[in-house]
N, C-alpha and C positions, 0 to 999 in steps of 0.2 A: 129215953125215949126208943118205941118201939115200928119196927117198919110198918105191921101189918097195920092197916089201921081201916077206918068201918069211912069208904068213902061212896055217895050215893047216884054218883056219875063221873062220866068221864072225864068231866073238865075238875071237879074235886082232885080225880089218880091225879091228874097232870101237875095241879098244884101239888100236892103231897109229894111227887115225885121229884118234883123240880125244891121241895125244901129239903129232904129225905139227900139230894146230889149237893148238896151245901152244910148238910151238920152232918154225912160222914162222908165230907168232898176222898179221904182215901179209899173207900169201897166204890168210887165211882170212872167205868175206865169202857170210853166207847169199843172198843175195840176187841173185846168179850162178851158174850149175852149174860152170863154167867157163871163161874169159878172161886174153886176154891184156894183158897190156900192164895192168892195173887201174891206179887211180889211187890207191895206196899208198905210201909211204913204202921197206917194204921188201916182196918176192918171194921167193917160192920159186924158184932158182940161174934156171930154165926161164920166169922171168917171167910167171907164170901163179895166178890165185886160183881157191880152187874152193870151193861150197860141200861141206856134209857127201856127202851123195852124192859131188857131185868128187872128196874129197879118197878114197873109198870106190877108184874108179875107178883112178887113181891112184896108191894103195897098192900094191893086185894090177897091171895094166896099166904103170905108173911114166907122168908126169907127159908125154912127149910124148906116149903113145898117148889119153888120157885125151883129150889138147887135138883128136888129131886122131877120138876117137872122137862129138866132139859137134860137132865142123865137115863130118864127114861123113853126117850122121843122117840121115834119111833116113823120114815115116811110113809111106810108102807101102810099106816094105821092115822085116821086123822083125832084117837081119840087122845092121842099119844104125840101130843104134834111140838111140842119145845115150846122155847122161849118167845121163839116170831111168830109162833101164831096165835098162839095163847092172848099175846099183850093184840097182836090184831084184831081181834075176837073183843081183848073190852073194849080199843078206843075204839070196838062200831063195826069194822070192819072186816064184813066177810067174802070177800071177790074169791080170794084165793081158794077158799074152801066149797064156796058155792056157784062159784061162777058170773057173783051177780054184783054190783054195788057202785058207788060211783068210784068211774078211772082217780077223778085229777086228787081224788083222797086218797085210794088207793098208790100213787108216786108220790103223794105227801110226807106218808105215811113209811112210804117207802126210804125218802131225803131225811127224816127222824129217827131211823132207826138203821142206815148207814155207817158204817166204820171210817165214817171220816171222821178224823181225830179234830175235836176244836181246841183254837189254839193253847197252848201249854205242854207240861210234862202231869201223864197220869200222876193224882195224887197231890196234886196239888190244888189251891185253893183259884185259883190263874186257871186252871183248866176247867174243874166243876163250875166257876160261874161262865167262863163259854159254853159249858152243854149247857147249861138254863138259858142264857142268850137263846139256846138255837130251836128247846122248847116256848119257850116264851116268845117265839115269833110263827113256827108254829099252834100256839093256844090261840092267839091273835087273829091269824087269817080263818082256823076253823070253832067257836067257838062258840057258836050258836047249835053248830053238830056235836062238838063232847056238851056241850049242857044238857041234850036230848036222847044221852047215852047213858042209857041204867046204866048202872055196874048189877051185877047177880040178880037179878029184876028187881030194888030198889027202883023207886022213882021219886 
């Protein structure tokens, strides 16, 4: 199974993130955006671990490009924005870059992407399930918005 998937909207992306967190339990670590050679026993075939935002970027762009996006980030150039801002845009949040948008949604994404670790230890099934619960709670609250946020211009 490949991490990169053809998703039409942010809600489909969130579903893919949850599946990937469970399918690649050892590749999920909420304390890391996107890191190579994590200290886990199992990782995705690209040998990379992702947080929720990192999984979203890897699903849309592929894990190798996600790694490059994070490595090439430059805070002075919006085109090189790293995992954090790339994921925010995939979710439909433009407030950081453009100063516009829904403050409540922006805050909800900040909480979703926070490095507050789920229960359990990274690399374990319990940790991944706890992370998925966090994502699903966000999805329930923002489902309409996520359904109406196309990915990559797709509708």
